[in-house]
N, C-alpha and C positions, 0 to 999 in steps of 0.2 A: 356443427359446434355442440349439439346436444349429445352426440355419441362420443365425442373426443373432448371432454371438458378440460383436459390438461394442455390442449393446444390453443394458441391464440389465433386470431384471424389471419395474420401474415403467414404463420406456419401452415395453416390449413390450405391457403392458396398455393403455397409452394408444393404441397403434396398433391393437390388436385392437378397441377400443371403436368405432373408426370404421366397422366393418362387421360386428362380431360382438357377441353379448351373452352374459354369464356367467349360467348357471342355478344359482341358490342352492337351489332346491327343485324338486320334480317328477321326472318320469322321467329327465330329463337333468341331474340335480343334479351339480354339480362339473365341468361341461363348458362349453367355449365353443362356441357354434353360430352359424351365419350368420343374420343378421337376416332375418325372414320376407319383407320387401319387397325383398330383394336377391337377385340370381342370380349364380352363378359364370360369368364370361365364357367364351365359346367360345375355341377355339384361334385362330380368325381375329381375334376381338376382342382377344385377348392380343397378337397380332402388331402390331395397329394402335397399341397403346400404346407400342411401341418404334419410334422413327423411324430411318430410314437414317443420319441425322446422328449419333444416339447410338451406333449400331453402329460407325461410322467412328471416333468419338472413343475408344471403348473399345478398339478394335483398334489404333489409333495409340498409345495408352498402353501396351498390351501389347508391341507391337513395340519401342517405345523402351526399356521395361524389360528386355526380352530382349537388346537390343543392348548395353546397359550391362553386363549380367551376362556376356555373351559376351566383352566387352572387358576383363573382369577386375575390374569394380567391384562389390564385395560389397554395398555400400549405395548406393541410388540417391538422389541429392540431390532433395529435394522442398520445401525451405524456401528461398524466394528473398527473404524479407523481410530476411535478413542479407546481408552482403557475399558475393557469389558469385564475385568476381574470382579467388579462389584455386582455383576449380574448373577442371578441364580443359575443353577445347573440347567433347569428347564429352559431358561432364556438362551443360554449359551449353546444348547442343542437344537435351536431353531434351524431348519434346513438351509436357509439363506446365509446363516452365520457359519455353519460347519462347512458349507460349500466354499465360501470365501477363504476360510481357514485352510482348507485343503489346497486351494489354488495358490495361496501365499506360501504354503509350506513347500510345494513343488518348485516354486521360484526362489527358494531359500530366503524368503522374507519373513518367515515365521516358523515356530516349532509347535508341534502338537503334543498333547499329553500322552497319547498312545494307549495308556492303560488306566486303571482305576475308574474314577468318575467319567461317565460318557461311554463306557463299554457296556452295552445292553446285556451281554452274556454273563458278565460278572466273573468270567473264568479265563480272560485273556485271549479269546478267539476272535475278537473284533476290535478294530482301531477306535480309539477315542479321539474325535476330531476337535476337542476343546483346545483352544490356543493357550500357550503358556509363554512367559517371557523368555526371550533368547538370552537374556543376561542371567537367568536363574540357573540353578544347578539341576541337571536332569539325572534322575535315578532309575535304575531298573525296577521292574515289577518285583515286589517282595522286599526291596531294600528300605531301610528306615530313612526317610527324608530328613527328619530332625537330626539324626545322628550325622548324616552327610553335611548338613548345614553347620553343625557344631565343629566338625573337623575342618571345614573351610574357614570358619571364624578363628580357629586356633592357629592357623598358619601365620608365619611372620608377616608383618605389614608390608614388607618389601616384595613379598611373593604374591602371585595371583591367587584368587580364591580357588580356581580349578584350572586344569589343563584343557584348553579348547579342543585340541586334536583328540584327546582322550574322550571328551564329552561327545564329539561327533561319532566316534567309533561305537560308544555305548548306545547312542541314539539309533544308528543304523542297525546295530545288532538286535535292538528291540523291534524294529520294523520287520526284520527278517524272521524273528521268532514268532511274532503275531501272524505274519503272512503264512508261515508254515503251519501254525496251529489252526488257522482258519481253513487252509487247504485240506489238512488232514480231517478236520471235522466235517467239511462238506463232502469229502470223498468216502466217508464211512458208509458201509452197506447195512450195518447192524445199528440198532438203537443204543446209544451210549447209556451206561449205568450212572446213576447219580452218586456222587462222592459224598463223604461226610460234610465237606465244606459246602457243597451244593445244597444239601438238606438244611444245614445251619443257616445259610443265607436265605433260603426259602422260608424257614421258620421265622426268622427276624422280620422278613417282609410281611408275612401273614400277621404277625403280632402288631406291626405298625398299622396295617389296614384295620385290624380289629380295634385298636386303640382309637383310630379316627372314627370308626362306626360308633363306639361307645360314647365318644365326645359329642357326636351329632345327636345320638338318641337321648343324651342327658338333657338336651335342649327341648322344651315343649314344642311339639309339632302338631299341626292340624292336617287332616287328610283333604286333598283336593278332589277326591273321587265323589261322584254322584252316580248311583246305580242306574243303569239303563235297562229297565225291565222289558221294554218293547223288543229289544233284540239281544237276548242273553248270550249269543255266540260272538258278539262284537265287543271290541274294547269298550270299557266304560268311557262315557263322555266326561269331560272335566271342566271345572270352573277355572277360567284363566286368571281370575283375580286372586292373588295370593302373595304373601311375602316370601322372601328368599328362604325362610325357615320351614315353609310347608313342604310336604312330600306329595308325590303323585303315586296313587295306588292303582295299578292296572290289573284288571281281572279278565283272563282269557279262557275260553273253552277249548282245550287241546285234547283231541282223541277222547272226547267224552268226559274229560276230567278238568275241573276248574283249577287254574293256576293263578296265583297272585304275585305280581312283581312290584316292588317298591322302588321308586326312583327318587333320589335325593339331590341330584345335581340340578341346580336352577336352570342352567343353560339347556340341558336335555329336556327338562320339563317344559320350558318355553317353546322349544322346537316341536315337541310332541303335540302340545296344545294347539299351536298354530296350524300344524298339519291336520290335526283332527278337526279343527274348525273348518278348514278349507274343504275337507272331504264331505262333512255334513252339509255345508252350505251349497256345495255343488250338487248334492243329491236332493236339494230342496227346489221345487219349481219356482221360477222367478215370479209367476203370477200369484203365488201363495204367500209371498213375503209381506209381512205387516209389521208395524212398530211393536217392539217388545218391551220398551222401557229401559233396556240395556243400551247405554249410549254407544259403546264400542260396537256391539252387534248391529245396532241400527245404522251406524255409519258405514259398516261394511256392506250391509244389505242395500243401502241407498246407492253406494258406489257401484255395486253389481247391477 
């Protein structure tokens, strides 16, 4: 029950019965034991039960969850049966949502945006798996959505807003266009040259990042760093106590040259500090542990 907290006792018994039997009497009374005709699989056989695809799916989910948490979303959206149009682009691009969107689209239960937001290339070489309403008007890449909507609204009330068959043809043509663009891009032997649009998009992205950095730097920040003179070649140890406004300054000796890296993401800071503490404490002999006055450090030492 400790290892499967989502299962109740009845469910656990049903699963155990598949490969174990409960002894009501005899020398093993009161215990579950493996059925006589079954053998515990070896480590190699265990690995064969887990496919590479399952590993990739699991890691993709974990990366998506970590990205949302690092972006400040305390709760990850996992229910797409409801209207998810009020979610941010970051949330709508969670791998479990885009996967379901794709599956629904292949079953003709949903439509995908295909281009614009959700296309990481920004140049129409990858599909956007963000779901859109099947009742909405679908436009090709580069067409003015507002203009199409205005044309639909100006139609006589007795007429439909758009031709369904025509919309399906446009949708399929966009799928074919993006597929061909992706195939051509992946098939190229030479490195593609950046277009003026690529440079403009990159410049806008760099400006947005710079604006965020200026906004953060405008807020008073303290350094979490505490120089470690005993071992100058190692990362500086850090004080874990700090507000979300503080930064982590890491000083490393690389090829005889000191390099300083400043980390501002609170999630990365917490992960680094935790890992640094674990390394330092593991390198400390258990017999030499003594009360330090730091409640958190003393609690970890006592547990160890």
